[in-house]
C-alpha positions as CSV (number, residue, x, y, z in Angstrom):
1,M,-13.9,-27.9,-36.8
2,A,-10.6,-26.7,-35.2
3,K,-9.9,-27.2,-31.8
4,Y,-11.1,-24.4,-30.3
5,T,-13.8,-23.1,-32.8
6,E,-16.9,-23.5,-30.3
7,E,-15.1,-21.9,-27.3
8,A,-13.8,-18.9,-29.3
9,A,-17.2,-17.9,-30.8
10,K,-19.0,-18.4,-27.0
11,L,-16.1,-16.1,-25.8
12,L,-17.0,-13.7,-28.4
13,D,-20.6,-13.8,-27.4
14,L,-19.9,-13.6,-23.6
15,V,-17.7,-10.4,-24.1
16,G,-20.4,-8.1,-25.5
17,G,-20.4,-9.5,-29.3
18,K,-17.8,-7.5,-31.9
19,E,-19.8,-4.5,-31.7
20,N,-18.2,-4.1,-28.0
21,I,-14.6,-4.6,-28.9
22,S,-12.8,-1.9,-29.6
23,A,-9.1,-3.4,-29.3
24,V,-7.9,-7.0,-28.9
25,T,-4.5,-8.9,-29.5
26,H,-2.5,-11.3,-27.0
27,C,0.8,-12.6,-25.4
28,M,1.9,-15.7,-24.1
29,T,-0.7,-16.4,-22.2
30,R,-3.4,-14.7,-22.3
31,M,-6.2,-12.6,-24.6
32,R,-6.3,-9.3,-24.1
33,F,-9.6,-6.9,-25.0
34,V,-10.4,-3.3,-25.2
35,L,-13.5,-3.0,-24.2
36,V,-16.7,-0.5,-25.1
37,D,-18.5,-1.8,-22.4
38,E,-16.4,-4.1,-19.8
39,G,-20.1,-4.3,-18.0
40,K,-20.8,-6.8,-20.7
41,A,-18.4,-9.4,-20.2
42,D,-20.4,-12.6,-18.7
43,V,-17.4,-12.9,-16.3
44,K,-18.1,-16.1,-14.6
45,A,-20.0,-17.7,-18.1
46,I,-16.4,-16.7,-19.5
47,E,-14.0,-18.2,-16.4
48,D,-16.6,-21.9,-16.7
49,L,-15.1,-21.9,-20.3
50,P,-13.0,-24.8,-20.3
51,A,-9.9,-23.0,-21.9
52,A,-10.2,-20.2,-20.0
53,K,-8.6,-20.0,-17.1
54,G,-9.3,-16.8,-15.1
55,T,-10.0,-13.1,-16.3
56,F,-8.7,-10.0,-14.7
57,T,-8.7,-5.8,-15.9
58,Q,-5.7,-4.5,-15.8
59,A,-4.5,-1.1,-17.9
60,G,-8.2,-0.9,-19.0
61,Q,-7.6,-4.1,-20.9
62,F,-9.8,-6.8,-19.7
63,Q,-7.9,-9.8,-20.1
64,V,-8.7,-13.4,-20.4
65,I,-6.0,-16.1,-19.1
66,I,-5.9,-19.0,-21.3
67,G,-2.4,-20.4,-21.9
68,N,0.0,-22.2,-24.3
69,D,-2.4,-22.7,-26.9
70,V,-3.1,-18.5,-26.3
71,A,-1.8,-18.3,-29.8
72,D,-4.2,-21.4,-31.4
73,F,-7.1,-19.6,-29.5
74,Y,-6.6,-16.1,-30.8
75,Q,-6.7,-17.3,-34.6
76,E,-9.9,-19.3,-34.2
77,F,-11.8,-15.8,-32.8
78,T,-10.6,-13.7,-35.2
79,K,-11.4,-16.4,-37.9
80,I,-14.8,-16.2,-35.9
81,S,-15.4,-13.2,-35.3
82,G,-14.1,-11.0,-37.8
83,I,-12.3,-8.1,-36.0
84,E,-8.4,-8.4,-37.0
85,G,-6.3,-8.0,-34.0
86,V,-3.6,-5.7,-33.6
87,S,-0.7,-5.0,-31.9
88,K,0.1,-4.7,-28.5
89,E,1.3,-0.9,-28.5
90,A,-1.9,0.1,-30.6
91,A,-4.3,-2.6,-28.3
92,K,-2.2,-0.5,-24.9
93,A,-3.5,2.9,-27.0
94,A,-6.9,1.5,-27.4
95,A,-6.7,0.5,-24.0
96,G,-6.0,4.3,-22.6
97,A,-8.2,5.9,-24.9
98,N,-11.2,3.8,-23.2
99,Q,-9.7,5.3,-19.2
100,N,-11.4,8.5,-18.4
101,P,-8.9,11.5,-18.2
102,L,-8.4,10.8,-13.8
103,Q,-7.6,7.4,-14.8
104,R,-5.1,7.9,-18.0
105,A,-3.3,10.2,-15.4
106,M,-3.3,7.5,-12.2
107,G,-1.9,5.2,-14.6
108,V,0.7,7.6,-16.2
109,L,2.1,8.3,-12.6
110,G,1.8,5.1,-11.6
111,E,4.2,3.8,-14.1
112,I,6.3,7.3,-13.0
113,F,6.6,5.6,-10.0
114,A,6.5,1.9,-10.0
115,P,10.7,1.8,-10.9
116,L,10.6,4.1,-8.0
117,I,9.4,2.1,-5.2
118,P,12.1,-0.5,-5.2
119,A,14.8,1.9,-3.9
120,L,12.3,4.0,-1.5
121,I,11.3,0.8,0.4
122,C,15.3,0.5,0.7
123,G,15.1,4.2,1.9
124,G,12.5,3.1,4.4
125,L,13.9,-0.2,5.7
126,I,17.3,2.0,6.3
127,L,15.4,4.7,8.0
128,G,13.7,2.3,10.4
129,F,16.9,0.6,11.1
130,R,18.6,4.2,11.7
131,N,15.5,4.9,14.2
132,I,15.7,1.7,16.4
133,I,19.4,2.2,16.3
134,G,19.9,5.7,17.3
135,E,17.1,7.1,17.9
136,V,15.6,5.1,20.6
137,N,17.1,5.0,24.3
138,F,17.0,1.8,25.0
139,F,19.2,2.4,28.0
140,N,20.6,4.7,31.0
141,D,23.0,6.8,32.1
142,A,24.9,3.6,33.5
143,G,24.3,2.1,30.3
144,V,22.3,-0.5,31.7
145,F,18.6,-1.5,29.1
146,D,15.7,0.7,30.8
147,L,13.5,1.3,28.3
148,E,11.6,3.3,30.2
149,H,14.1,6.0,31.9
150,G,16.7,5.4,28.9
151,T,19.4,8.2,27.9
152,L,21.3,6.4,25.6
153,S,20.6,4.7,22.6
154,I,22.3,1.6,21.1
155,A,24.8,4.3,18.6
156,D,25.0,6.3,22.2
157,I,27.1,3.6,24.2
158,S,28.5,1.9,20.7
159,T,31.6,2.9,18.2
160,F,30.7,0.8,15.6
161,W,26.9,1.2,16.0
162,M,27.5,5.2,15.7
163,G,29.4,4.3,12.6
164,M,27.5,2.5,10.9
165,Y,23.6,4.5,12.1
166,N,26.0,7.6,10.3
167,F,27.1,6.0,7.0
168,L,23.4,4.7,6.6
169,W,22.5,8.1,6.2
170,V,24.6,8.0,2.8
171,I,21.7,5.9,1.5
172,G,19.0,7.5,2.6
173,E,20.0,10.8,2.0
174,A,20.3,8.9,-1.9
175,V,17.0,7.8,-1.8
176,F,14.8,10.8,-0.5
177,H,17.0,14.6,-0.4
178,M,17.9,13.2,-4.2
179,L,14.5,11.6,-5.2
180,P,14.1,14.6,-7.8
181,V,16.9,13.3,-9.7
182,G,15.1,9.9,-10.0
183,I,11.7,11.4,-10.7
184,C,12.8,13.4,-13.6
185,W,14.6,10.1,-15.4
186,S,11.7,8.2,-14.5
187,V,9.8,11.2,-16.2
188,T,11.6,10.7,-18.9
189,R,12.0,7.3,-19.5
190,K,8.1,6.8,-19.8
191,M,6.9,9.8,-22.0
192,G,9.7,8.7,-24.3
193,T,12.6,11.2,-24.7
194,T,16.2,11.3,-23.4
195,P,16.7,10.2,-19.7
196,I,20.4,10.8,-19.2
197,L,19.2,14.6,-19.9
198,G,15.8,14.0,-16.9
199,I,18.9,12.7,-14.7
200,V,20.6,16.1,-15.7
201,L,17.7,17.5,-14.7
202,G,17.5,16.1,-11.1
203,L,20.8,16.5,-10.7
204,T,20.2,20.6,-11.7
205,L,17.2,20.4,-8.2
206,V,19.5,19.1,-6.1
207,S,22.8,20.6,-7.0
208,P,25.2,21.2,-3.9
209,Q,26.1,25.0,-5.2
210,L,21.7,25.8,-3.8
211,L,20.2,26.5,-0.3
212,N,19.4,23.6,0.6
213,G,15.7,23.1,0.5
214,F,15.6,22.0,4.6
215,S,17.6,24.7,5.2
216,V,15.1,27.3,3.8
217,A,13.2,27.8,7.2
218,T,16.4,28.4,9.6
219,A,18.7,30.7,6.8
220,T,20.7,32.8,8.3
221,P,20.3,36.9,6.1
222,E,24.2,35.8,4.6
223,E,23.4,32.3,3.4
224,I,20.9,33.6,1.8
225,A,22.8,36.0,0.0
226,A,25.8,33.6,-0.8
227,H,22.5,31.7,-3.1
228,T,20.9,34.7,-4.7
229,Y,21.6,34.8,-8.3
230,D,21.7,38.4,-10.0
231,F,21.0,39.1,-13.8
232,G,21.0,43.1,-12.6
233,F,17.1,43.3,-13.9
234,Y,15.6,39.6,-11.9
235,S,17.7,38.0,-9.0
236,F,16.0,35.3,-7.6
237,V,17.6,33.4,-4.5
238,G,18.9,29.2,-6.1
239,T,16.8,27.5,-3.8
240,G,17.7,23.2,-4.1
241,Y,14.2,21.0,-4.6
242,Q,15.3,18.1,-2.0
243,G,12.4,15.4,-1.6
244,Q,10.1,17.7,-3.6
245,V,8.3,15.1,-5.9
246,I,5.5,18.1,-7.4
247,A,8.1,20.5,-8.4
248,A,10.4,17.6,-10.4
249,L,7.5,15.9,-11.9
250,M,6.5,19.4,-13.2
251,A,9.3,20.2,-13.9
252,A,10.6,17.4,-15.6
253,F,7.2,16.9,-17.5
254,V,8.0,21.1,-19.3
255,L,11.9,19.2,-20.2
256,V,9.7,16.2,-22.0
257,W,7.5,18.9,-24.0
258,L,10.0,20.9,-24.9
259,E,12.7,18.2,-25.7
260,K,9.4,17.1,-28.2
261,F,8.6,20.6,-30.0
262,F,11.8,20.7,-30.7
263,T,12.9,17.5,-32.0
264,K,9.7,18.1,-33.6
265,V,11.0,21.1,-35.8
266,T,14.5,20.9,-35.9
267,P,16.3,19.1,-39.1
268,E,18.0,16.1,-38.6
269,V,21.0,17.3,-39.5
270,V,21.6,19.8,-36.4
271,R,19.1,17.8,-33.8
272,M,21.6,16.0,-31.9
273,I,23.6,19.5,-30.8
274,V,20.4,21.3,-31.6
275,V,17.9,19.7,-29.3
276,P,19.2,18.7,-25.9
277,F,20.8,22.1,-25.4
278,M,17.4,23.9,-26.5
279,S,15.3,21.4,-24.4
280,L,17.5,21.7,-20.8
281,V,18.8,25.1,-20.5
282,P,15.4,26.3,-21.0
283,A,14.0,23.5,-18.7
284,V,16.4,24.3,-15.8
285,F,15.6,27.8,-15.9
286,I,12.2,27.5,-15.9
287,A,12.3,24.8,-13.1
288,H,13.8,27.0,-10.8
289,L,12.1,30.3,-11.5
290,V,8.8,29.0,-13.0
291,V,7.3,25.5,-12.0
292,G,9.8,25.1,-8.1
293,P,7.8,27.6,-7.0
294,I,4.6,26.7,-8.4
295,G,4.9,22.8,-7.2
296,W,6.4,22.9,-3.9
297,A,3.6,25.3,-3.0
298,I,0.9,22.3,-4.1
299,G,3.1,20.1,-3.2
300,D,3.3,21.6,0.3
301,A,-0.3,21.9,0.3
302,I,-1.4,18.7,-0.8
303,A,0.6,17.8,1.9
304,N,-0.8,19.7,4.5
305,V,-4.2,19.0,3.7
306,V,-4.0,15.4,4.3
307,N,-1.9,15.7,7.6
308,W,-4.7,18.2,8.5
309,G,-7.4,15.3,7.9
310,L,-5.4,12.9,10.0
311,S,-4.1,15.7,13.0
312,S,-7.3,17.1,13.3
313,N,-10.3,16.3,15.4
314,I,-11.6,14.6,12.8
315,R,-8.8,12.1,12.0
316,V,-10.8,9.3,13.3
317,L,-13.6,9.8,11.0
318,F,-10.8,10.2,7.8
319,A,-9.1,7.2,8.4
320,A,-12.5,5.4,8.6
321,L,-13.0,6.4,5.0
322,F,-9.6,6.5,3.3
323,G,-9.1,2.8,5.0
324,L,-12.8,1.4,3.7
325,L,-12.0,3.2,0.1
326,Y,-8.3,1.9,-0.4
327,A,-8.8,-1.1,-1.8
328,P,-11.4,-0.4,-4.9
329,L,-9.1,2.7,-5.5
330,V,-6.1,0.2,-6.0
331,M,-9.1,-1.4,-8.4
332,T,-8.9,1.2,-10.6
333,G,-5.1,2.8,-10.3
334,L,-6.3,6.0,-8.2
335,H,-3.8,4.4,-5.5
336,H,-0.3,5.7,-7.0
337,M,-1.6,9.8,-6.2
338,T,-0.3,7.8,-2.6
339,N,3.3,7.4,-3.3
340,A,3.6,11.4,-4.2
341,I,1.7,12.0,-0.5
342,D,3.3,9.7,1.6
343,T,6.5,11.3,-0.2
344,Q,5.8,14.7,0.2
345,L,4.5,13.9,4.4
346,V,8.1,12.3,4.5
347,N,10.0,15.3,3.5
348,N,7.8,17.7,5.0
349,L,7.8,16.0,8.0
350,G,9.6,13.4,9.1
351,Y,7.1,10.4,8.9
352,T,3.7,9.8,7.0
353,T,0.5,8.6,8.8
354,L,-0.6,7.4,5.4
355,W,1.0,4.7,5.0
356,P,0.1,2.5,7.9
357,M,-3.1,2.5,6.8
358,I,-2.1,1.3,3.6
359,A,-0.4,-1.5,4.8
360,L,-3.8,-2.6,7.1
361,S,-5.5,-2.3,4.0
362,N,-3.6,-4.9,2.4
363,I,-3.5,-7.0,5.6
364,A,-7.5,-6.9,5.9
365,Q,-8.1,-8.1,2.2
366,G,-5.1,-10.9,2.4
367,S,-7.2,-11.7,5.7
368,A,-10.2,-12.2,4.1
369,V,-8.6,-14.2,1.3
370,L,-7.5,-16.4,4.7
371,A,-10.9,-17.1,5.4
372,M,-12.3,-17.8,1.7
373,I,-9.3,-21.1,1.7
374,V,-11.1,-22.0,5.2
375,L,-14.7,-21.9,3.5
376,Q,-13.4,-23.5,0.1
377,K,-10.9,-26.0,1.7
378,K,-12.4,-28.6,0.2
379,N,-12.5,-26.8,-3.5
380,D,-8.9,-27.7,-4.8
381,R,-9.4,-25.4,-8.5
382,A,-10.1,-22.0,-5.8
383,Q,-7.1,-23.2,-3.5
384,Q,-4.9,-22.4,-6.2
385,V,-5.6,-19.4,-6.4
386,N,-6.6,-18.5,-2.5
387,I,-3.7,-19.1,-0.5
388,P,-1.2,-17.6,-3.7
389,A,-2.9,-14.7,-3.1
390,C,-3.9,-14.7,0.3
391,V,0.5,-14.7,0.5
392,S,0.9,-12.5,-1.9
393,C,-1.3,-9.8,0.1
394,Y,0.1,-10.5,3.5
395,L,3.5,-9.3,1.6
396,G,2.3,-6.3,0.0
397,V,1.0,-7.3,-3.4
398,T,-2.9,-7.0,-3.4
399,E,-3.9,-7.3,-7.1
400,P,-3.6,-11.5,-6.7
401,A,-6.6,-11.1,-3.6
402,L,-8.4,-7.8,-5.4
403,F,-8.9,-9.5,-8.6
404,G,-9.1,-13.0,-8.4
405,V,-10.4,-14.0,-5.2
406,N,-12.4,-10.7,-3.2
407,L,-13.7,-8.8,-6.2
408,K,-15.1,-12.2,-7.3
409,Y,-16.8,-13.0,-5.1
410,K,-17.5,-9.6,-3.7
411,F,-18.8,-9.9,0.3
412,P,-14.7,-10.4,1.2
413,L,-13.8,-7.5,-0.6
414,L,-16.5,-5.8,1.6
415,C,-15.5,-7.7,4.7
416,G,-12.0,-6.5,3.7
417,M,-13.0,-2.5,3.8
418,I,-14.6,-2.8,7.2
419,G,-11.5,-4.4,8.6
420,S,-9.0,-1.7,7.1
421,A,-11.6,0.3,8.3
422,V,-11.4,-0.4,12.2
423,A,-8.0,-1.3,12.0
424,A,-7.1,2.9,9.9
425,M,-9.2,4.4,12.9
426,V,-7.2,2.4,16.1
427,C,-4.8,3.1,13.9
428,T,-4.9,7.0,13.0
429,G,-6.7,8.0,17.0
430,L,-3.7,6.5,19.0
431,S,-1.3,8.9,16.0
432,V,0.8,6.0,14.4
433,K,3.4,7.1,12.3
434,A,6.2,6.2,10.1
435,L,9.6,6.8,8.8
436,S,8.9,5.6,5.1
437,I,6.9,3.5,2.6
438,G,7.9,0.1,3.5
439,V,6.4,-3.5,2.2
440,G,2.7,-3.2,2.0
441,G,1.8,-5.7,4.3
442,I,2.8,-7.1,7.6
443,P,6.6,-7.2,7.3
444,G,5.2,-3.4,7.2
445,I,6.0,-2.9,10.6
446,L,9.4,-2.4,10.3
447,S,9.4,0.9,8.6
448,I,6.8,2.0,11.5
449,M,8.9,3.8,14.7
450,F,9.4,2.0,17.0
451,N,7.9,3.0,20.2
452,Y,4.6,2.9,17.2
453,W,5.3,-1.3,17.5
454,G,2.9,-2.2,20.2
455,V,0.1,-0.8,18.9
456,F,1.3,-0.9,15.1
457,A,0.5,-4.8,16.4
458,V,-3.0,-4.1,17.6
459,C,-3.9,-2.5,14.4
460,L,-2.5,-5.8,12.6
461,L,-4.6,-7.9,14.6
462,I,-8.0,-6.1,14.2
463,A,-6.4,-5.9,10.1
464,I,-6.6,-10.2,10.4
465,V,-9.6,-11.1,12.8
466,I,-12.3,-8.6,11.6
467,P,-11.9,-9.7,8.0
468,F,-11.5,-13.4,9.0
469,V,-15.0,-13.4,10.6
470,L,-16.7,-10.9,8.3
471,T,-16.3,-13.2,5.6
472,Y,-16.1,-16.0,6.8
473,T,-19.6,-15.5,8.7
474,V,-21.2,-14.1,5.9
475,G,-19.8,-16.4,2.9
476,M,-21.1,-19.8,5.4
477,R,-24.6,-18.4,3.7
478,Q,-23.7,-16.6,1.1
479,L,-21.2,-19.7,-1.1
480,S,-22.6,-22.7,-2.5
481,P,-21.9,-25.9,-1.9
482,E,-20.5,-26.2,-5.4
483,D,-18.1,-23.2,-4.9
484,R,-16.9,-24.8,-1.4
485,G,-16.3,-27.7,-3.2
486,L,-19.0,-29.6,-0.9
487,V,-20.1,-31.2,-3.5
488,A,-18.7,-33.1,-6.9
489,L,-19.9,-32.4,-10.1
490,E,-21.5,-36.0,-11.2
491,P,-19.0,-37.3,-14.3
492,A,-21.4,-37.1,-17.0
493,A,-23.1,-40.9,-18.2
494,A,-22.0,-42.3,-21.7
495,P,-24.2,-42.4,-24.6
496,A,-26.0,-45.5,-24.8
497,S,-24.9,-46.0,-28.4
498,A,-21.0,-45.8,-27.0
499,A,-19.1,-49.1,-27.7
500,P,-17.8,-50.6,-24.4
501,A,-14.7,-49.5,-23.2
502,A,-11.6,-50.9,-24.8
503,A,-9.3,-53.4,-21.9
504,P,-6.9,-51.7,-20.2
505,A,-3.6,-51.9,-21.6
506,A,-0.6,-53.1,-20.1
507,S,1.2,-51.7,-17.4
508,A,3.9,-49.3,-18.9
509,A,7.8,-50.6,-17.7
510,P,8.2,-48.9,-14.4
511,A,9.2,-45.4,-14.2
512,G,12.2,-43.1,-14.0
513,P,13.3,-40.1,-12.7
514,G,13.4,-36.8,-14.1
515,A,14.1,-33.3,-13.7
516,L,14.5,-30.2,-15.5
517,V,17.5,-27.9,-15.5
518,C,17.8,-23.9,-14.3
519,P,16.9,-22.1,-17.9
520,V,18.0,-18.3,-16.4
521,S,21.1,-17.9,-13.8
522,G,19.5,-16.1,-10.4
523,T,17.9,-16.9,-7.5
524,V,14.8,-19.0,-7.4
525,K,11.8,-18.5,-4.9
526,P,8.7,-19.9,-5.3
527,I,6.3,-18.6,-8.4
528,D,3.7,-17.4,-5.5
529,E,6.6,-14.2,-5.4
530,M,6.3,-13.6,-9.1
531,P,4.9,-10.3,-9.1
532,D,1.9,-11.4,-11.6
533,P,-1.4,-12.7,-10.4
534,V,-1.1,-14.9,-13.5
535,F,2.0,-16.6,-12.5
536,S,1.4,-16.6,-9.1
537,S,-1.8,-17.5,-8.5
538,K,-0.7,-20.8,-10.2
539,C,-3.5,-20.3,-12.6
540,M,-1.1,-21.4,-15.2
541,G,0.3,-24.2,-13.7
542,D,3.2,-24.4,-10.6
543,G,6.8,-23.1,-11.3
544,V,9.5,-21.2,-9.7
545,M,10.5,-17.8,-9.9
546,I,13.8,-16.4,-10.6
547,E,15.3,-13.5,-10.5
548,P,18.1,-12.8,-12.3
549,A,21.4,-12.8,-11.2
550,E,24.1,-9.8,-12.4
551,G,25.0,-10.4,-16.0
552,A,22.5,-13.1,-16.9
553,C,21.2,-12.4,-20.0
554,E,20.6,-15.6,-21.7
555,V,17.4,-18.4,-21.6
556,V,18.2,-21.9,-21.9
557,S,16.7,-25.3,-22.6
558,P,15.7,-27.1,-18.8
559,A,15.5,-30.5,-20.9
560,D,15.2,-32.1,-24.1
561,A,12.2,-30.6,-25.7
562,T,10.6,-29.7,-28.7
563,V,10.0,-25.8,-29.0
564,T,6.0,-25.6,-29.7
565,V,5.2,-21.7,-28.9
566,T,7.6,-18.9,-29.4
567,M,6.6,-15.8,-29.9
568,P,8.5,-14.1,-33.1
569,A,7.2,-10.5,-32.5
570,S,8.2,-9.9,-28.9
571,N,10.8,-12.9,-28.2
572,H,9.9,-12.4,-24.5
573,A,8.6,-15.9,-23.7
574,M,9.0,-19.7,-25.1
575,G,6.9,-22.7,-24.3
576,L,8.3,-26.2,-24.4
577,T,7.1,-29.6,-24.9
578,L,8.7,-32.7,-23.0
579,G,9.2,-36.4,-25.2
580,N,6.4,-37.5,-21.7
581,G,3.8,-34.6,-22.7
582,M,4.8,-31.9,-19.9
583,E,4.6,-28.7,-20.9
584,L,7.1,-25.8,-19.5
585,L,6.5,-22.4,-20.0
586,I,9.6,-19.4,-19.7
587,H,8.4,-16.2,-19.4
588,V,10.5,-13.4,-19.0
589,G,10.1,-10.1,-17.3
590,I,6.9,-9.0,-16.2
591,D,4.3,-7.0,-18.7
592,T,7.7,-7.4,-21.3
593,V,5.9,-7.9,-24.6
594,D,5.0,-4.2,-24.2
595,M,8.7,-3.9,-25.6
596,G,8.1,-5.3,-28.8
597,G,10.6,-7.8,-29.0
598,D,13.1,-4.7,-28.3
599,G,16.4,-6.5,-26.1
600,F,15.5,-9.6,-26.9
601,T,17.1,-12.3,-29.6
602,C,15.0,-15.9,-30.1
603,Y,17.5,-18.3,-31.4
604,V,14.8,-21.6,-32.1
605,S,11.9,-21.8,-34.3
606,Q,9.1,-23.5,-33.6
607,G,8.9,-27.2,-34.1
608,E,12.7,-27.3,-33.1
609,R,13.6,-30.3,-31.4
610,V,16.4,-28.5,-28.7
611,R,18.9,-30.2,-25.9
612,A,19.3,-29.8,-22.6
613,G,21.5,-26.5,-21.9
614,Q,20.9,-25.1,-25.5
615,K,20.7,-21.6,-25.6
616,L,16.7,-20.7,-26.4
617,L,16.9,-16.7,-26.1
618,S,18.8,-13.7,-25.1
619,F,17.4,-10.4,-23.0
620,T,18.9,-6.8,-21.8
621,P,18.0,-6.5,-18.0
622,E,18.8,-2.7,-18.5
623,K,16.2,-2.5,-21.1
624,I,13.8,-4.3,-20.0
625,R,14.2,-2.1,-16.6
626,A,14.7,0.7,-18.7
627,A,11.1,0.2,-20.3
628,G,9.7,0.2,-16.2
629,H,8.9,-4.0,-16.1
630,P,10.7,-6.2,-13.5
631,T,13.4,-8.8,-14.8
632,A,11.4,-11.5,-12.7
633,T,11.4,-15.0,-15.0
634,A,8.3,-17.9,-14.3
635,F,9.6,-21.1,-15.1
636,V,6.4,-22.8,-14.9
637,V,5.2,-26.4,-15.8
638,S,2.1,-25.7,-17.5
639,A,0.9,-28.9,-18.6
640,T,2.7,-32.5,-16.7
641,G,1.9,-34.9,-19.2
642,S,2.5,-38.3,-18.1
643,A,4.5,-36.7,-15.0
644,Q,3.9,-37.3,-11.3
645,G,5.5,-36.2,-8.1
646,V,6.7,-33.0,-9.4
647,T,8.5,-31.0,-6.4
648,F,9.8,-27.2,-7.0
649,A,13.2,-26.3,-5.1
650,S,12.7,-22.9,-3.9
651,G,15.6,-20.1,-1.5
652,M,18.7,-20.9,-3.7
653,D,21.2,-19.3,-6.5
654,A,21.3,-22.0,-9.3
655,E,23.1,-21.7,-12.5
656,A,21.7,-22.2,-16.2
657,G,21.7,-25.2,-17.7
658,A,23.4,-26.9,-14.2
659,T,21.3,-26.4,-11.4
660,E,18.3,-28.9,-11.1
661,V,15.2,-26.1,-9.5
662,V,12.2,-29.6,-11.1
663,T,12.4,-33.2,-10.1
664,Y,9.3,-35.8,-11.3
665,T,8.8,-39.3,-12.2
666,A,8.4,-40.1,-15.5
């Protein structure tokens, strides 16, 4: 019988049988199922399988984490089940069909905004810094520090800081006023059309030849006349759409539809000429004459409704409901809409009162996990997930905590929701304002207007204490001794007929030191910071995250080893085994398996012996980012073999094939 035959048969039964599987595939570390009814999957029993290191659901796919042996497991599973595996693209399409229209729409929206979030966070931090140096009056007229009666800011009394205040707006304006350019680019990238046409369309929405959208309300008749386009039979005021989200989204989808239509009906010989012209020019006219004004009105209406809810007499109830439900929204993917709403609020009002509640919800869920850390301090297996999940949650990434801990036990999720609701009520009741979206955890205070820092700090304390106390109290009653690690599993008794144990072998020679060099040039960080719960939770093993340096595009072998796992269809990851049995996993990017090998080249084959520093594969960072994926690379020691005392270096810049990042006793 093959190695995984029995477990593969059990997994087939535990996911609901063959009839409950719409599609199945695998990547470097996990089995990916599209299930007809996810409710039929027995998650706890699946996670108890020796080969399974955890489960989670994402984008309509039920994923079972197996590890380096996933290809062997997959082969056994498809053989036993009689189900023919499908490609990653087919599985992804099936997963989309398995979602309702709202989930699919939110999924698309999320993939559109994901590449924009780093710029929005950077812009938010810049606005926060400008607020501190240029908007807060720390000094009185005599230049003496007097926060209570101050009339002068840091920029007012310093030429250097005034210059810094003014120059930083170059970045702030690029992020927020020119946002339609990024949105149009991201939509065309996501929908598979030509990104440069999206960029050009976005530029036409914010062109300086148009009346600036932020100046419309105060424009003089002369300014309006100067920006009026008269075609004889029709005239309109050329208005810019600076900062507009809905209008840019609608315009971009018009361009996408036109390009796909003309690509389909145009002969290939003239397609290069006809399609761009017939797509872009009509899209620009439609954007300014039809969908732009409609999108502007819709965006303002949504922002006004949310702002009314957060500033009316019922704002505390509105906040309680939002704070309570935000974590479940994250699990469904519906939370992506809040990025658009926050951005619209910032551009309409100059601030947002919605985003502070999002940061508090993240912190509340992290605090529930913190209580689980205390409750399960003697459960080593649970701590491997709990600790990194808590850290990532406090830094704004909640998925490891939600799927890996809180949803698994249920009561921590509810306790976190209650704490989030209370913190949101206080936060909104005292009208805390943020200058933009920011890091969605404790560092999020940097995006809060300075004069609300004290109030927000109190809200932070509420979001930490209430979920912690509730989770700890409930957990003391709900968690079994086994869950808390208070009861050790008894080793199975040896069969009566078993032969006597062999005498211990003679001691081996004294062990010597060993080291692994960095496989990719870049900045080395703790694996906890990897934006993927499979790696950040360390269920695949401990290791480091490497953010590739500018120009870095090669992966080299960290040591003399044997190539044990390759991914011929995608070439995005590789497994190696050292002579002492230590197993290594190198995984370039997050969800890059979806790229189907585009941008990746593998130079070795399975079973090949490689030397330290030998090139294993190459990748194109620009293609990874264009596909909407992070380039962060995981370097994981997935099984230590005979190695002991494994330590990982981080917080430094490393050179591929030269800088030691892992040391061990071999």
